[in-house]
C-alpha positions as CSV (number, residue, x, y, z in Angstrom):
1,M,-19.7,-103.4,-18.3
2,K,-19.8,-99.7,-17.5
3,K,-16.9,-100.2,-15.0
4,L,-14.9,-101.9,-17.7
5,I,-15.5,-99.0,-20.2
6,V,-14.5,-96.4,-17.5
7,L,-11.4,-98.4,-16.7
8,L,-10.4,-98.7,-20.3
9,A,-10.9,-94.9,-20.8
10,F,-8.6,-94.2,-17.9
11,I,-6.0,-96.5,-19.3
12,V,-6.2,-95.3,-22.9
13,T,-6.4,-91.5,-22.3
14,P,-2.9,-91.1,-20.9
15,M,-1.5,-93.1,-23.8
16,A,-3.2,-90.9,-26.3
17,T,-2.2,-87.6,-24.7
18,S,1.4,-88.6,-24.2
19,A,1.7,-89.4,-27.9
20,Q,1.0,-85.7,-28.7
21,S,3.8,-83.2,-28.5
22,F,4.2,-81.4,-25.2
23,F,3.9,-78.2,-27.1
24,D,0.8,-78.8,-29.3
25,S,-1.2,-76.4,-27.1
26,L,1.1,-73.6,-28.1
27,E,0.1,-73.9,-31.7
28,N,-3.3,-72.3,-31.1
29,T,-2.2,-69.8,-28.5
30,D,-2.5,-66.1,-29.4
31,G,0.9,-64.4,-29.0
32,V,2.9,-67.5,-30.1
33,D,4.7,-67.7,-33.4
34,M,5.2,-71.2,-34.7
35,V,7.1,-73.1,-37.4
36,L,6.5,-76.8,-38.1
37,V,8.5,-78.8,-40.7
38,T,7.4,-82.4,-41.1
39,K,9.1,-85.6,-42.3
40,D,7.4,-85.2,-45.6
41,M,9.0,-81.8,-46.1
42,F,12.4,-83.2,-45.1
43,E,12.0,-86.0,-47.6
44,I,11.2,-83.5,-50.4
45,L,14.2,-81.4,-49.5
46,S,16.4,-84.5,-49.5
47,K,15.5,-85.2,-53.1
48,F,17.3,-82.1,-54.2
49,N,20.7,-83.0,-55.6
50,P,23.3,-81.7,-53.2
51,K,26.1,-82.5,-55.7
52,K,24.9,-79.5,-57.7
53,L,25.6,-77.3,-54.7
54,Q,29.0,-75.7,-54.5
55,D,29.1,-74.8,-50.8
56,S,30.2,-77.5,-48.4
57,K,27.9,-76.3,-45.6
58,E,24.8,-76.6,-47.9
59,I,25.8,-80.2,-48.6
60,K,26.2,-80.9,-44.9
61,V,22.7,-79.5,-44.3
62,F,21.3,-81.8,-46.9
63,E,23.1,-84.8,-45.4
64,M,21.7,-83.9,-41.9
65,I,18.0,-83.6,-43.0
66,N,17.8,-87.1,-44.5
67,D,16.8,-88.7,-41.2
68,L,14.9,-86.0,-39.6
69,K,11.2,-86.5,-38.6
70,E,10.1,-83.1,-37.3
71,F,11.3,-79.6,-36.6
72,R,9.1,-77.4,-34.3
73,M,9.8,-73.8,-33.2
74,F,7.6,-71.7,-30.9
75,S,8.4,-68.2,-29.8
76,S,6.7,-65.5,-27.9
77,D,7.5,-62.1,-26.4
78,N,4.6,-62.3,-23.9
79,K,5.9,-62.7,-20.3
80,D,3.1,-65.0,-19.2
81,I,3.4,-67.2,-22.2
82,A,7.2,-67.2,-21.8
83,N,6.8,-68.6,-18.3
84,K,4.3,-71.2,-19.5
85,M,6.7,-72.2,-22.2
86,E,9.4,-72.7,-19.6
87,E,7.2,-74.9,-17.5
88,M,6.3,-76.9,-20.6
89,A,9.9,-77.3,-21.6
90,N,10.8,-78.5,-18.1
91,T,8.0,-81.0,-18.1
92,A,9.1,-82.4,-21.5
93,I,12.7,-82.6,-20.3
94,N,11.7,-84.6,-17.2
95,K,9.1,-86.8,-18.8
96,N,11.3,-87.7,-21.8
97,K,14.3,-88.1,-19.6
98,L,16.4,-85.8,-21.7
99,T,20.1,-85.3,-21.0
100,E,21.5,-81.8,-20.6
101,L,24.2,-80.9,-23.1
102,M,24.7,-77.3,-22.1
103,R,23.4,-74.3,-20.3
104,I,24.3,-70.7,-20.9
105,K,23.5,-67.7,-18.7
106,E,24.2,-64.2,-20.0
107,D,22.7,-61.2,-18.1
108,D,19.0,-61.9,-18.1
109,S,19.1,-64.6,-20.8
110,R,19.2,-68.3,-20.5
111,V,19.8,-71.1,-23.0
112,K,19.3,-74.8,-22.3
113,I,20.0,-77.6,-24.7
114,Y,19.0,-81.2,-24.0
115,V,19.1,-84.4,-26.1
116,K,17.6,-87.8,-26.0
117,A,20.4,-90.3,-26.3
118,T,20.3,-93.5,-28.3
119,K,22.3,-96.7,-27.9
120,N,24.8,-95.4,-30.4
121,K,26.6,-92.4,-28.7
122,D,27.0,-90.7,-32.1
123,Y,23.3,-90.3,-32.6
124,V,20.4,-88.7,-30.6
125,S,16.7,-89.0,-31.3
126,E,15.7,-85.6,-30.1
127,V,17.2,-82.2,-29.5
128,L,15.3,-79.7,-27.3
129,M,16.5,-76.1,-26.9
130,F,14.8,-73.6,-24.7
131,I,15.8,-69.9,-24.7
132,K,14.4,-67.3,-22.4
133,G,15.6,-63.8,-21.8
134,V,15.1,-60.1,-22.1
135,N,15.8,-58.6,-25.5
136,K,16.4,-55.0,-26.3
137,Q,14.1,-55.4,-29.4
138,T,11.2,-56.3,-27.1
139,N,11.7,-53.1,-24.9
140,G,12.8,-55.2,-21.9
141,M,9.9,-57.7,-22.2
142,A,10.6,-61.3,-21.6
143,E,10.8,-63.5,-24.7
144,A,11.0,-67.3,-25.0
145,M,11.7,-69.8,-27.7
146,I,11.4,-73.6,-27.8
147,V,13.1,-75.5,-30.6
148,S,12.5,-79.2,-30.9
149,L,14.1,-81.4,-33.5
150,T,13.3,-85.2,-33.7
151,G,14.7,-88.0,-35.9
152,T,18.0,-89.7,-36.2
153,I,20.4,-86.9,-35.6
154,D,24.1,-87.5,-36.1
155,I,26.0,-85.5,-33.5
156,N,29.2,-85.6,-35.6
157,K,27.5,-84.0,-38.6
158,M,25.8,-81.4,-36.4
159,S,29.2,-80.6,-34.9
160,D,30.9,-80.3,-38.3
161,L,28.1,-78.1,-39.5
162,A,28.3,-75.8,-36.4
163,D,32.1,-75.6,-37.0
164,T,31.5,-74.6,-40.6
165,F,29.1,-71.8,-39.6
166,I,31.4,-70.6,-36.9
167,N,34.4,-70.5,-39.2
168,N,32.4,-68.6,-41.8
169,E,31.3,-66.0,-39.2
170,K,35.0,-65.5,-38.2
171,S,36.1,-64.9,-41.7
172,N,33.4,-62.3,-42.4
């Protein structure tokens, strides 16, 4: 009987730990700033009437959030934590079999964006962005940021929204 219980414990433990976010441990780490927006908050936001909004980019944002489950953002300007965050992001990328969308290198900064594809090529179920670099605001110290977005994410809407923001920036 004891052998059976020990065997069940070994089987169930990995299932329970893999269900948690790869980044949960960062939430309680000193030196890490965190933002978490849950599905409940997205549902509340989606109840606002976007028809009252005048700006088309605001309407596009409301259309996008309808099917989101969770938004997580972790950031730190501590070099050791930044390195730990990079390891965690790489582990999440490999274990979740995420597909690389783009990679950017500029001086001492790196940006990586990955997605988890669905059967429908117009949608992804996860977007993971990892940013690491040296910022003048941190006096040359390393900084890192992980952004994770899960849900049903329409790539076309995201692209349209990005175009809207880029066009607004150019006109200002």
